[in-house]
C-alpha positions in Angstrom: -93.9 82.0 26.7 -95.1 78.8 28.4 -97.1 79.2 31.4 -96.2 77.6 34.7 -98.9 75.1 34.3 -97.5 73.8 31.2 -94.0 73.7 32.2 -95.0 71.8 35.5 -96.9 69.5 33.3 -94.0 68.9 31.2 -91.7 68.2 34.3 -94.3 65.8 35.5 -94.3 63.6 32.2 -90.6 63.8 31.9 -89.9 62.5 35.1 -92.5 59.6 34.6 -90.7 58.5 31.3 -87.3 58.9 33.2 -88.5 56.5 36.2 -89.7 54.1 33.4 -86.5 54.3 31.5 -84.8 53.7 34.6 -86.7 50.7 35.4 -86.6 49.0 32.0 -83.0 49.4 31.9 -82.5 47.7 35.1 -84.7 45.0 34.0 -82.7 44.4 30.6 -79.2 44.5 32.6 -77.4 47.1 31.0 -74.0 48.1 32.7 -73.3 51.4 33.0 -70.3 53.0 33.8 -70.1 55.3 37.0 -70.0 59.1 36.1 -69.7 61.9 38.4 -73.1 63.9 38.3 -73.3 67.4 37.9 -73.5 69.1 41.3 -75.6 72.1 39.7 -78.9 70.7 39.3 -81.0 72.4 36.7 -84.2 72.1 34.9 -83.3 68.7 33.4 -81.7 66.8 36.4 -80.9 63.6 34.3 -77.3 63.3 33.5 -75.7 61.6 30.4 -74.9 57.8 31.1 -71.2 56.9 29.6 -72.2 53.5 29.0 -68.8 52.2 27.8 -65.4 53.5 26.8 -63.2 51.4 24.2 -59.9 51.8 22.8 -58.6 50.7 19.1 -55.3 49.0 20.8 -55.5 48.0 24.4 -51.7 47.7 24.4 -50.1 50.2 21.8 -46.6 50.2 20.2 -44.6 53.2 20.4 -45.5 55.9 18.1 -48.9 54.2 17.5 -52.2 56.1 17.4 -55.0 55.0 19.7 -58.6 55.9 18.9 -61.0 56.4 22.0 -64.7 55.5 21.3 -67.1 56.6 24.1 -71.0 55.3 24.1 -73.0 57.8 25.5 -76.8 57.7 26.2 -79.3 60.2 28.0 -83.0 61.2 28.0 -81.8 64.7 27.2 -79.6 65.1 23.9 -76.0 64.9 24.7 -74.4 68.2 23.1 -70.4 67.4 23.5 -67.8 64.6 24.5 -64.8 65.6 25.5 -61.4 63.6 25.9 -58.6 64.8 28.3 -54.9 63.3 28.4 -52.2 64.7 30.0 -53.0 68.6 29.6 -54.5 68.0 26.1 -58.4 68.1 25.6 -59.8 67.1 22.5 -63.5 67.0 21.4 -64.8 63.8 20.4 -67.0 63.5 17.4 -70.4 61.8 16.8 -69.5 58.7 14.7 -72.7 57.1 14.7 -75.7 57.0 16.3 -77.4 60.2 17.9 -77.4 62.9 20.3 -79.4 60.6 22.8 -77.6 57.1 22.0 -74.2 57.5 19.8 -70.6 56.8 19.7 -68.0 59.4 20.4 -64.6 59.1 19.0 -61.3 60.9 19.3 -57.6 59.8 18.5 -54.4 60.0 20.7 -51.6 60.6 18.5 -48.6 58.1 18.9 -46.5 58.3 22.0 -42.8 57.4 22.7 -42.1 53.9 24.2 -43.0 53.5 27.8 -45.4 56.7 28.0 -48.1 56.5 30.2 -51.0 58.9 29.9 -54.1 59.3 32.3 -57.6 60.0 30.3 -60.7 61.3 31.1 -63.6 61.3 28.7 -66.5 64.0 29.8 -69.8 64.0 28.1 -72.7 66.9 28.5 -76.1 67.5 27.8 -78.2 70.3 26.5 -79.3 71.3 30.1 -75.9 71.4 31.0 -75.6 68.1 33.1 -72.4 66.0 32.6 -70.7 62.5 33.4 -67.2 61.5 33.6 -65.3 58.5 32.8 -61.9 58.3 34.6 -59.0 58.6 35.5 -57.6 55.5 33.1 -54.1 54.9 32.4 -53.1 54.5 28.9 -49.3 52.9 28.4 -47.4 53.0 24.9 -45.2 49.6 25.0 -41.2 49.6 24.2 -41.1 47.3 21.1 -37.4 48.1 20.3 -35.2 45.6 21.7 -31.4 46.7 22.7 -28.9 46.4 20.0 -25.3 44.7 20.8 -23.1 47.0 18.7 -20.1 45.2 19.3 -18.4 42.2 21.1 -14.6 42.0 21.8 -12.3 39.6 23.2 -9.1 39.8 25.3 -6.8 38.4 24.2 -8.3 37.5 20.9 -6.7 34.1 20.7 -6.0 33.0 24.2 -3.4 30.0 25.6 -4.7 27.2 27.1 -4.5 28.6 30.9 -5.3 32.2 30.2 -8.5 34.0 31.5 -10.8 35.7 28.9 -12.3 39.2 29.0 -15.6 39.5 27.0 -16.7 43.3 26.3 -20.1 44.1 24.9 -21.0 47.6 23.8 -24.7 47.8 24.3 -27.4 50.4 23.4 -31.5 50.6 23.8 -33.5 53.5 23.5 -34.8 53.2 27.0 -32.3 51.5 29.0 -30.8 48.2 29.2 -31.6 46.4 32.6 -29.4 43.3 32.1 -26.5 41.9 30.1 -26.1 37.9 30.5 -23.1 36.1 29.5 -23.3 32.5 28.9 -20.7 29.7 28.2 -20.7 26.2 28.4 -23.5 25.8 30.8 -22.8 28.4 33.0 -24.6 32.0 32.9 -23.1 35.2 34.7 -24.3 38.5 34.6 -22.1 41.0 32.9 -21.1 44.4 34.8 -21.8 47.8 33.4 -18.1 48.9 33.2 -18.8 52.2 31.8 -21.7 54.4 30.0 -25.3 54.5 30.8 -28.0 51.9 30.5 -29.0 53.6 27.0 -25.5 53.2 25.8 -22.8 51.5 27.6 -19.8 49.1 28.3 -20.6 45.7 29.6 -17.8 43.2 30.8 -17.5 39.9 32.4 -14.7 37.1 32.6 -14.2 33.5 31.1 -11.9 31.9 33.3 -9.2 30.0 32.2 -10.0 27.2 30.2 -7.4 23.9 29.0 -5.7 24.2 25.9 -7.7 23.2 22.9 -11.1 23.9 24.5 -13.5 25.4 22.1 -16.6 27.3 24.0 -20.0 28.8 22.3 -20.5 31.9 24.3 -23.6 33.6 24.0 -24.7 37.2 25.2 -28.1 38.5 25.8 -29.1 42.1 26.6 -32.5 42.6 27.8 -34.7 45.9 28.5 -37.6 46.5 31.0 -40.2 45.4 28.4 -38.2 42.0 28.1 -37.0 42.7 24.4 -33.8 40.9 23.9 -30.7 41.1 21.6 -28.3 38.0 21.6 -25.1 37.4 19.6 -23.4 33.6 19.7 -19.3 33.7 19.3 -17.2 30.6 19.3 -14.0 30.9 21.6 -11.0 28.6 21.2 -8.0 28.4 23.3 -4.9 27.6 21.7 -2.6 24.9 22.4 0.7 27.2 22.8 2.9 24.6 24.5 5.4 22.6 22.4 5.1 18.8 22.2 7.8 16.7 24.6 9.5 14.6 22.6 11.1 11.3 24.1 13.8 9.5 22.2 13.9 5.6 23.3 16.5 4.7 20.8 19.6 5.3 20.0 20.4 5.8 23.7 22.3 8.9 24.9 25.8 8.0 24.9 25.8 4.4 23.9 28.0 2.6 21.3 26.4 0.3 18.8 28.1 -2.5 17.3 26.0 -2.3 13.9 25.8 0.0 11.5 21.9 -0.3 11.6 20.3 1.4 14.6 16.5 1.5 15.5 15.1 4.6 15.9 12.3 4.7 18.3 10.6 7.8 19.7 7.3 8.7 21.6 5.5 12.1 21.7 3.4 13.7 24.7 0.3 14.6 22.1 -1.0 14.2 18.6 1.4 15.5 16.0 0.7 16.9 12.3 4.4 16.2 11.6 7.5 14.4 12.7 11.0 14.2 11.3 14.7 14.0 12.2 18.2 15.4 11.5 20.9 13.2 11.6 24.3 14.9 12.3 23.0 18.1 10.9 21.6 17.1 7.8 18.3 18.0 6.4 15.1 17.0 8.4 13.9 13.5 7.2 9.8 13.1 7.8 9.2 10.4 10.0 5.9 8.2 9.6 6.3 5.9 12.8 9.6 4.5 14.1 12.2 3.5 11.5 15.8 2.5 11.2 19.0 4.4 11.0 20.8 2.5 8.0 24.2 2.5 6.7 25.8 4.5 9.6 29.8 5.1 9.3 31.7 4.5 12.6 32.0 7.1 14.6 30.2 9.9 16.9 26.7 11.0 16.0 24.1 13.1 17.1 20.3 12.9 16.2 17.6 15.3 16.7 14.0 14.4 16.6 11.5 17.1 15.6 7.5 17.1 16.3 5.3 19.6 15.6 1.8 19.3 17.3 -1.8 20.2 15.7 -1.5 23.6 16.9 1.8 24.2 15.2 3.9 24.0 18.4 7.4 22.4 17.5 9.3 20.3 20.3 12.6 18.7 19.8 15.1 16.4 21.5 18.8 15.3 20.6 20.8 12.3 21.6 24.6 11.5 21.0 25.6 7.8 20.2 28.3 5.9 18.5 28.5 3.4 15.9 31.7 1.0 15.9 30.6 -1.6 13.2 32.9 -4.7 12.2 30.7 -7.3 10.6 28.1 -6.7 7.8 24.8 -5.0 9.1 21.8 -7.1 7.6 18.3 -5.5 7.6 15.0 -5.4 6.3 15.0 -9.6 5.7 11.9 -10.4 3.7 10.7 -13.8 2.7 7.6 -14.2 0.6 5.8 -16.4 0.7 6.2 -17.8 4.4 3.4 -20.3 3.5 3.8 -22.4 0.7 3.2 -25.6 -1.7 5.6 -28.1 -2.8 6.7 -26.5 -6.0 6.3 -23.2 -5.4 8.9 -20.4 -5.3 10.3 -18.7 -2.3 11.5 -15.3 -2.7 14.2 -14.1 -0.2 15.9 -10.4 -0.1 18.0 -8.7 2.7 19.5 -5.2 2.7 23.6 -5.6 3.4 25.6 -2.9 4.1 29.5 -2.7 5.2 31.9 -0.3 4.5 34.6 -2.4 3.6 32.4 -4.0 0.9 30.5 -7.1 0.6 32.1 -10.5 -0.6 29.1 -12.8 -0.3 25.8 -13.4 0.9 24.1 -16.8 1.2 20.7 -17.9 2.8 20.9 -21.3 4.4 17.3 -23.0 4.8 17.2 -25.7 7.4 14.7 -28.3 8.8 14.9 -30.1 11.9 18.6 -28.7 12.4 19.7 -30.3 8.5 20.7 -28.1 5.8 17.8 -28.5 3.1 19.2 -26.1 0.7 21.1 -23.2 0.1 21.0 -20.4 -2.2 23.1 -17.3 -3.1 21.8 -14.2 -2.7 22.8 -11.4 -5.5 23.2 -7.9 -5.1 25.1 -4.7 -6.2 28.3 -5.6 -4.3 30.5 -2.7 -3.1 29.3 -1.5 0.4 26.2 -3.1 -0.5 22.3 -2.8 -1.0 19.4 -5.4 -1.4 20.3 -9.0 -2.4 18.0 -11.4 -3.4 17.6 -14.9 -4.3 14.9 -17.6 -4.8 14.4 -21.0 -3.2 12.6 -22.9 -5.7 10.8 -25.8 -4.1 10.0 -29.1 -5.9 6.8 -30.4 -6.0 8.5 -33.2 -4.0 9.6 -31.1 -1.0 8.7 -32.4 2.3 6.4 -30.6 4.3 7.3 -29.0 7.6 8.7 -25.8 9.1 11.7 -24.3 7.5 14.1 -22.0 9.0 15.8 -19.6 7.1 19.4 -17.6 7.9 21.1 -15.2 6.1 24.6 -15.2 6.2 26.8 -12.1 5.0 30.6 -11.6 4.7 32.8 -8.6 3.9 36.1 -8.4 2.1 37.7 -8.5 5.5 36.5 -11.8 6.4 33.9 -10.6 8.9 30.6 -12.5 9.0 27.2 -11.6 10.4 24.2 -13.8 10.7 20.4 -13.0 10.9 17.6 -15.3 11.1 14.8 -14.6 8.5 11.3 -15.9 9.0 10.3 -19.3 8.8 8.6 -20.8 5.8 6.0 -23.5 6.3 5.3 -25.9 3.6 2.2 -28.1 4.4 2.4 -32.1 4.7 -0.1 -33.3 2.2 -1.7 -36.7 3.3 -5.2 -36.1 1.8 -6.2 -37.3 -1.6 -7.6 -34.5 -4.1 -11.3 -33.4 -3.6 -13.5 -34.9 -6.6 -17.0 -32.8 -7.0 -19.7 -31.6 -9.4 -19.7 -34.8 -11.8 -21.4 -34.6 -14.6 -22.3 -37.0 -17.5 -23.9 -36.4 -20.7 -25.8 -37.8 -22.4 -26.7 -41.0 -19.9 -28.6 -42.7 -22.4 -27.0 -42.5 -25.7 -26.9 -44.7 -28.9 -23.6 -46.4 -29.7 -21.4 -44.0 -31.5 -22.2 -41.2 -29.6 -19.7 -39.2 -27.7 -20.1 -39.1 -23.9 -18.6 -35.8 -22.1 -17.5 -36.3 -18.8 -16.6 -33.2 -16.3 -15.8 -33.0 -12.8 -14.4 -30.4 -10.3 -11.2 -31.5 -9.0 -8.9 -29.6 -6.7 -6.1 -30.1 -4.1 -4.8 -27.1 -2.2 -1.7 -28.5 -1.0 0.4 -30.5 -3.6 -1.8 -29.7 -6.7 -3.7 -32.0 -9.0 -1.1 -34.5 -11.2 -3.9 -36.4 -13.3 -7.5 -37.2 -13.4 -9.1 -39.8 -15.3 -12.6 -41.4 -16.4 -12.5 -45.1 -15.7 -15.4 -46.9 -17.7 -16.7 -50.4 -16.5 -19.0 -52.6 -17.8 -19.8 -55.9 -15.5 -16.5 -55.2 -13.3 -14.0 -54.9 -16.4 -12.6 -51.9 -17.6 -13.9 -51.0 -21.1 -12.0 -47.6 -21.6 -10.0 -45.1 -19.7 -10.5 -41.2 -20.3 -7.5 -39.0 -19.4 -9.2 -35.7 -18.5 -7.7 -31.8 -19.0 -8.0 -28.6 -17.6 -8.0 -26.0 -20.3 -9.1 -23.3 -18.8 -7.0 -23.9 -15.9 -10.2 -23.5 -13.2 -10.1 -26.9 -11.9 -12.9 -28.3 -14.2 -11.5 -31.3 -15.7 -13.3 -32.8 -19.0 -12.8 -35.6 -21.2 -15.0 -37.3 -24.1 -15.6 -41.2 -24.2 -16.0 -41.6 -27.9 -18.1 -44.9 -28.1 -18.1 -46.7 -31.3 -20.9 -47.5 -33.6 -20.2 -51.2 -32.8 -20.1 -50.6 -28.9 -22.3 -53.2 -27.2 -25.7 -52.0 -25.5 -25.8 -52.1 -21.6 -25.1 -50.4 -18.6 -21.6 -48.7 -18.2 -20.2 -47.6 -14.6 -17.9 -44.4 -14.6 -15.5 -43.5 -12.0 -13.2 -40.3 -11.7 -10.0 -41.3 -10.4 -7.9 -38.3 -9.3 -4.1 -38.1 -8.3 -2.2 -35.3 -6.6 1.6 -34.7 -6.6 2.2 -36.5 -3.6 0.5 -39.4 -5.1 -2.7 -39.3 -3.0 -5.5 -40.9 -4.8 -9.2 -40.3 -4.8 -11.9 -42.0 -6.7 -15.3 -41.1 -7.0 -18.7 -42.4 -8.6 -20.1 -40.8 -11.6 -23.4 -41.3 -13.1 -24.0 -44.7 -15.2 -24.2 -44.4 -18.9 -27.0 -46.4 -20.5 -25.8 -47.5 -23.9 -28.9 -48.6 -26.1 -29.1 -51.6 -28.2 -29.4 -51.1 -31.5 -30.9 -53.5 -34.4 -28.5 -55.8 -36.6 -28.0 -53.4 -39.7 -28.1 -55.4 -43.0 -29.5 -52.7 -45.2 -27.4 -50.3 -47.0 -28.1 -46.6 -47.0 -30.8 -45.2 -49.2 -29.7 -42.6 -51.9 -32.0 -40.1 -53.2 -32.7 -36.8 -55.2 -29.3 -36.9 -57.1 -28.6 -33.5 -58.9 -25.5 -33.3 -61.0 -24.8 -29.3 -62.4 -24.1 -28.9 -65.1 -24.1 -32.2 -67.1 -22.9 -30.4 -70.6 -19.7 -28.3 -69.6 -16.4 -27.4 -71.3 -13.2 -28.6 -69.9 -12.4 -26.7 -66.5 -15.9 -26.4 -65.5 -16.5 -27.6 -62.0 -19.3 -30.1 -61.8 -21.3 -30.0 -58.3 -22.8 -33.2 -57.3 -25.5 -33.8 -54.6 -27.6 -36.7 -53.0 -29.6 -37.3 -50.0 -28.4 -39.9 -48.4 -29.6 -41.5 -44.9 -29.2 -44.7 -43.1 -31.6 -45.0 -39.9 -30.1 -47.8 -38.4 -26.0 -47.4 -38.3 -26.1 -44.2 -39.7 -23.7 -43.0 -42.9 -20.1 -43.5 -42.9 -19.2 -42.0 -46.4 -20.3 -41.2 -49.5 -18.8 -41.1 -52.9 -19.0 -40.3 -56.5 -17.2 -42.3 -58.8 -16.3 -40.8 -62.5 -16.1 -43.2 -65.5 -15.2 -42.9 -68.8 -15.7 -46.0 -71.3 -16.0 -48.5 -68.3 -12.5 -46.8 -66.8 -12.6 -45.0 -63.5 -11.5 -41.4 -64.0 -11.7 -40.0 -60.7 -13.6 -40.2 -57.5 -15.2 -37.4 -55.5 -15.5 -37.6 -51.8 -19.0 -35.8 -50.6 -19.8 -34.2 -47.0 -22.6 -33.4 -45.3 -21.8 -30.0 -43.9 -25.4 -29.0 -42.4 -25.8 -32.4 -41.2 -29.2 -32.5 -42.9 -28.6 -35.9 -45.0 -27.7 -33.6 -48.2 -24.2 -34.7 -49.3 -22.5 -32.6 -51.6 -19.1 -32.6 -53.5 -17.4 -31.2 -56.7 -15.7 -32.7 -59.7 -12.9 -30.3 -60.8 -12.7 -31.0 -64.6 -9.0 -29.8 -66.2 -8.8 -27.6 -69.1 -7.1 -30.6 -70.8 -10.2 -33.0 -69.7 -11.1 -35.3 -72.7 -14.3 -34.6 -74.3 -16.8 -37.4 -74.1 -19.7 -39.1 -72.1 -18.8 -39.4 -68.7 -20.8 -41.8 -66.2 -21.2 -41.0 -62.5 -22.2 -43.5 -59.8 -22.9 -42.5 -55.9 -21.2 -44.7 -53.5 -22.7 -44.6 -49.8 -21.5 -47.2 -47.1 -23.2 -47.2 -43.4 -21.1 -47.7 -40.1 -22.3 -51.7 -40.6 -20.3 -51.7 -44.1 -23.3 -51.9 -46.2 -23.0 -50.4 -49.6 -25.1 -48.6 -51.8 -24.5 -47.7 -55.5 -26.8 -45.4 -57.6 -26.5 -43.9 -60.9 -26.4 -40.4 -61.6 -26.9 -38.5 -64.6 -24.2 -38.3 -67.2 -22.0 -35.5 -67.8 -21.0 -34.7 -71.4 -17.7 -32.8 -71.8 -17.9 -31.5 -75.7 -15.0 -32.7 -77.9 -12.8 -29.6 -79.1 -11.6 -29.9 -82.9 -11.6 -26.2 -83.7 -8.9 -24.0 -83.5 -9.0 -20.6 -81.7 -10.8 -17.7 -83.1 -8.4 -14.8 -84.1 -9.8 -11.0 -84.8 -9.2 -7.6 -84.7 -5.4 -7.7 -85.7 -4.0 -4.4 -85.6 -0.2 -3.2 -86.1 1.1 0.4 -84.7 2.7 1.9 -86.4 2.3 0.1 -90.1 5.3 2.1 -91.2 8.6 3.6 -90.2 12.5 3.3 -90.4 14.7 0.8 -89.2 14.9 0.7 -85.5 11.1 1.4 -84.9 9.0 -0.8 -82.4 6.0 -2.2 -83.9 3.4 -3.1 -81.6 1.0 -5.9 -82.7 -2.4 -7.0 -81.1 -5.1 -9.8 -81.4 -8.3 -10.8 -79.9 -7.9 -14.7 -79.5 -10.5 -16.9 -77.7 -11.3 -20.8 -77.5 -14.1 -22.6 -75.4 -11.0 -24.8 -74.3 -8.6 -22.2 -73.3 -5.7 -20.6 -75.3 -2.6 -22.3 -75.0 -0.4 -19.7 -77.2 -0.5 -16.9 -79.7 2.1 -15.8 -82.0 2.9 -12.9 -84.5 5.0 -14.1 -87.8 6.5 -11.3 -89.8 7.1 -12.5 -93.3 8.9 -10.7 -96.4 9.1 -12.4 -99.8 7.3 -15.3 -98.3 10.1 -16.1 -95.7 9.6 -15.5 -92.0 12.1 -13.1 -90.7 11.0 -13.1 -87.2 8.5 -14.9 -84.9 6.9 -12.6 -81.9 5.6 -14.3 -78.7 2.1 -12.4 -77.7 0.9 -12.5 -74.3 -2.3 -11.8 -72.6 -3.0 -8.2 -71.4 -4.3 -7.9 -67.8 -7.7 -7.4 -68.8 -8.9 -10.7 -69.3 -10.8 -10.1 -72.4 -8.7 -12.2 -74.8 -6.6 -9.3 -76.2 -3.0 -10.9 -76.9 -0.3 -8.2 -77.5 3.4 -8.4 -78.7 6.3 -6.2 -80.1 8.6 -6.3 -83.2 11.5 -4.5 -82.4 13.2 -3.8 -85.6 16.9 -3.1 -85.9 18.7 -0.2 -87.5 19.7 -2.4 -90.0 16.5 -4.0 -90.8 15.9 -4.1 -94.6 13.5 -1.8 -96.0 10.5 -2.9 -97.8 7.1 -4.6 -97.2 6.4 -7.3 -94.5 3.4 -9.2 -93.9 2.0 -10.2 -90.5 0.4 -13.7 -90.0 -1.1 -14.6 -86.5 -1.0 -18.1 -85.2 -3.0 -19.6 -82.1 -3.1 -23.0 -80.4 -5.9 -24.0 -78.0 -5.3 -26.3 -74.9 -6.4 -29.1 -77.0 -3.5 -28.5 -79.8 -5.7 -27.1 -82.2 -4.5 -24.6 -84.5 -5.4 -21.4 -86.1 -3.7 -19.4 -88.5 -4.5 -15.9 -90.2 -2.2 -15.2 -93.3 -1.1 -11.9 -94.2 -3.6 -10.2 -92.0 -1.7 -6.8 -91.8 1.3 -5.5 -93.8 4.1 -3.4 -92.4 6.2 -0.8 -94.6 9.8 -0.1 -93.3 11.1 3.0 -95.1 14.7 3.4 -95.8 
């Protein structure tokens, strides 16, 4: 037991500490939450202090738990802190700190959307004093938007001029506060037609719209929390009215004196298709206005149909009559209508007459005078397309030409129609000469001078182009120029001679068109260089002859380097001599233009053997000649006959009537002229076989002795005789035997 004195002392000490704590708290600026003091003041009269109350989420969503944390202090230990909400009270747990300065928490389970709870926090200490925080309201938000379940439209496909009723089925867990319909730039509130705010049918009406109008409509449903759901649809008002067709031609009740009647119509709106039916026939598609051709005499009815972009079809019908006497002329064409003299003008026309077409002509007139007439040809009968051509001449005068088409039927009725006019321009202008080039402009005598110019004449065309070469006012040469590629570029070449005098030459380009108009244009001058007087012959060197010893028939190649620096080399020849007489002349050329002249002496198989002298002759462009000796050529003298070997007979025996094949190898340097096989019996030649070379080209000659059924039996000897190209003979006697068995 404590004495009264000790208890009193303890109370005094506690009071002193409490006063000191309060003063210190005030000086430190700590905010305290007002708490309701305990009316029953016990021994310890100091209440707990609820410094703060915090929430884990100030604005929780539906179903979300909320943790309440209270900061509680006191001089005396806090023994409990409770949380009360609605009719529920739960003990808060000391989460951190201690009983004199600690944080206590408890959790309120998640609540339905839009729930509001009043909460209190009560703290008690060991002596029974308490402090209360509250009341405080806690609200759970509605985070679920309304749902637009369906949207229906009545009618589904409205026609122009019809109103449209929009119906929306909308649900919400708490309740829809508004549904808005927006179309174009107009917003209207939809009315709750049936059901409730949580599950209701909302309607609004869009006023009638014009056909082909398309509106974007948006429906927005909102709840009390501001949550929204929206749907957007496109609404189109159909064109349900058929188009109006107006027939301008043919006219109702009119009689036409031609079998071709214009079909002209109009429709009051865009169409995807139009067509017509004549006299109840199948529909014919129209692409704009047209002409009804080859109509029979008598009454007709025409119906024109038009389908608009929405598929609506409208029509109109007219009745008219045709009573045509003369032929009908239509679809007249003239091409071209602007032509140069010399060009062809094509004329065509569609002619029709039920009695038959006799003839069609085109009359071409100028200033009232007939310039030309041409027959148009066609299918005959009741008609068709007739064509003809007016072929203008290069000298046809310029001007405007009128063309008339005249058609006559088999009854003599005549029709006349004017065709498009044709303009032929009047040409008084000379050709245009441009882009003149002359190359080379300084040149040595004998060098070709190339001249080119672009010449054009758009009206009558270019007749001729010339390059006129002058020196000191006198014409030296005229170069006729041509346009091989037909591109207007005329070219020609002034071929100067080796003796052309040096100096300055003027060149003019003369061009004449097909109307005789002439143009003259100056071209660049040409400087022909002066060259020294050439009295020296060409220089001949590096003469090569191969081979220098050859069999008859062997080609002998000859080459030499020949140069002349002043006037140039005109010709080079090889002169072949034997025993002082010229046998042949070989003309030599310089294909690579490098000064090396070559030629070939083609000896013949019968060229006689011996020593041949070769001289090289070279002449320059001034006529100076050089002569140089070349190495001699030896053609061996052939006195030997051919060589005969490898003689075979097969078979070498047999009865009469057997064919005996004979072969031999025969060769000779000068060539083999012929080979023969002599068949002998008892020293007398019985038959001679002419042998021919085989295709192998290896000197093998063959022949056949075709014995007869009456050939005598016995032993026959074979001789082979051969002659070469020089006439030398060889004979191999008794080289083989043949036994004919009886």
